[in-house]
C-alpha positions as protocol buffer text, in pm:
chain_id: "A"
residue {
  index: 1
  type: UNK
  ca { x: 5437 y: -5858 z: 345 }
}
residue {
  index: 2
  type: UNK
  ca { x: 5752 y: -5915 z: 551 }
}
residue {
  index: 3
  type: UNK
  ca { x: 5963 y: -6228 z: 447 }
}
residue {
  index: 4
  type: UNK
  ca { x: 6160 y: -6223 z: 798 }
}
residue {
  index: 5
  type: UNK
  ca { x: 5801 y: -6259 z: 901 }
}
residue {
  index: 6
  type: UNK
  ca { x: 5572 y: -6501 z: 627 }
}
residue {
  index: 7
  type: UNK
  ca { x: 5278 y: -6283 z: 632 }
}
residue {
  index: 8
  type: UNK
  ca { x: 5100 y: -5904 z: 630 }
}
residue {
  index: 9
  type: UNK
  ca { x: 5247 y: -5638 z: 854 }
}
residue {
  index: 10
  type: UNK
  ca { x: 4930 y: -5396 z: 913 }
}
residue {
  index: 11
  type: UNK
  ca { x: 4984 y: -5080 z: 1164 }
}
residue {
  index: 12
  type: UNK
  ca { x: 4807 y: -4764 z: 1314 }
}
residue {
  index: 13
  type: UNK
  ca { x: 5032 y: -4443 z: 1199 }
}
residue {
  index: 14
  type: UNK
  ca { x: 4814 y: -4268 z: 1492 }
}
residue {
  index: 15
  type: UNK
  ca { x: 4788 y: -4483 z: 1740 }
}
residue {
  index: 16
  type: UNK
  ca { x: 5153 y: -4542 z: 1862 }
}
residue {
  index: 17
  type: UNK
  ca { x: 5229 y: -4922 z: 1884 }
}
residue {
  index: 18
  type: UNK
  ca { x: 4926 y: -5029 z: 1778 }
}
residue {
  index: 19
  type: UNK
  ca { x: 4964 y: -5368 z: 1440 }
}
residue {
  index: 20
  type: UNK
  ca { x: 4888 y: -5643 z: 1342 }
}
residue {
  index: 21
  type: UNK
  ca { x: 4995 y: -5954 z: 1091 }
}
residue {
  index: 22
  type: UNK
  ca { x: 4830 y: -6162 z: 968 }
}
residue {
  index: 23
  type: UNK
  ca { x: 4926 y: -6446 z: 653 }
}
residue {
  index: 24
  type: UNK
  ca { x: 4726 y: -6191 z: 369 }
}
residue {
  index: 25
  type: UNK
  ca { x: 4659 y: -5844 z: 360 }
}
residue {
  index: 26
  type: UNK
  ca { x: 4293 y: -5926 z: 453 }
}
residue {
  index: 27
  type: UNK
  ca { x: 4376 y: -6078 z: 765 }
}
residue {
  index: 28
  type: UNK
  ca { x: 4654 y: -5873 z: 872 }
}
residue {
  index: 29
  type: UNK
  ca { x: 4339 y: -5575 z: 807 }
}
residue {
  index: 30
  type: UNK
  ca { x: 4038 y: -5763 z: 1046 }
}
residue {
  index: 31
  type: UNK
  ca { x: 4318 y: -5833 z: 1331 }
}
residue {
  index: 32
  type: UNK
  ca { x: 4422 y: -5513 z: 1342 }
}
residue {
  index: 33
  type: UNK
  ca { x: 4070 y: -5324 z: 1380 }
}
residue {
  index: 34
  type: UNK
  ca { x: 4098 y: -5635 z: 1628 }
}
residue {
  index: 35
  type: UNK
  ca { x: 4373 y: -5491 z: 1765 }
}
residue {
  index: 36
  type: UNK
  ca { x: 4244 y: -5150 z: 1735 }
}
residue {
  index: 37
  type: UNK
  ca { x: 4005 y: -5161 z: 1961 }
}
residue {
  index: 38
  type: UNK
  ca { x: 4201 y: -5357 z: 2238 }
}
residue {
  index: 39
  type: UNK
  ca { x: 4374 y: -5034 z: 2210 }
}
residue {
  index: 40
  type: UNK
  ca { x: 4099 y: -4778 z: 2259 }
}
residue {
  index: 41
  type: UNK
  ca { x: 3964 y: -4945 z: 2547 }
}
residue {
  index: 42
  type: UNK
  ca { x: 4247 y: -4934 z: 2821 }
}
residue {
  index: 43
  type: UNK
  ca { x: 4327 y: -4554 z: 2676 }
}
residue {
  index: 44
  type: UNK
  ca { x: 3991 y: -4542 z: 2803 }
}
residue {
  index: 45
  type: UNK
  ca { x: 4048 y: -4746 z: 3140 }
}
residue {
  index: 46
  type: UNK
  ca { x: 4400 y: -4613 z: 3150 }
}
residue {
  index: 47
  type: UNK
  ca { x: 4260 y: -4263 z: 3138 }
}
residue {
  index: 48
  type: UNK
  ca { x: 4515 y: -4218 z: 2848 }
}
residue {
  index: 49
  type: UNK
  ca { x: 4399 y: -3939 z: 2683 }
}
residue {
  index: 50
  type: UNK
  ca { x: 4321 y: -4048 z: 2228 }
}
residue {
  index: 51
  type: UNK
  ca { x: 4565 y: -3944 z: 1960 }
}
residue {
  index: 52
  type: UNK
  ca { x: 4346 y: -3736 z: 1709 }
}
residue {
  index: 53
  type: UNK
  ca { x: 4371 y: -3905 z: 1318 }
}
residue {
  index: 54
  type: UNK
  ca { x: 4742 y: -3700 z: 1174 }
}
residue {
  index: 55
  type: UNK
  ca { x: 4785 y: -3988 z: 950 }
}
residue {
  index: 56
  type: UNK
  ca { x: 4641 y: -3905 z: 567 }
}
residue {
  index: 57
  type: UNK
  ca { x: 4843 y: -4229 z: 280 }
}
residue {
  index: 58
  type: UNK
  ca { x: 4922 y: -3992 z: -12 }
}
residue {
  index: 59
  type: UNK
  ca { x: 4686 y: -4083 z: -207 }
}
residue {
  index: 60
  type: UNK
  ca { x: 4418 y: -3899 z: 12 }
}
residue {
  index: 61
  type: UNK
  ca { x: 4641 y: -3583 z: -2 }
}
residue {
  index: 62
  type: UNK
  ca { x: 4535 y: -3286 z: -228 }
}
residue {
  index: 63
  type: UNK
  ca { x: 4761 y: -3146 z: -405 }
}
residue {
  index: 64
  type: UNK
  ca { x: 4815 y: -2744 z: -393 }
}
């Protein structure tokens, strides 16, 4: 949650500058899905590479 913006900000760490805003967490995630689709479409249209997924939240990482 961003007090400054008055809403929630969701981002996609693997896609540079891909983020979205929403008044609720659900709206922020829905907006992020649209932003992701637009980001991927623009990258493909420009012939830019799509980076492989690297980001993995700590809750999904296994302990060693």
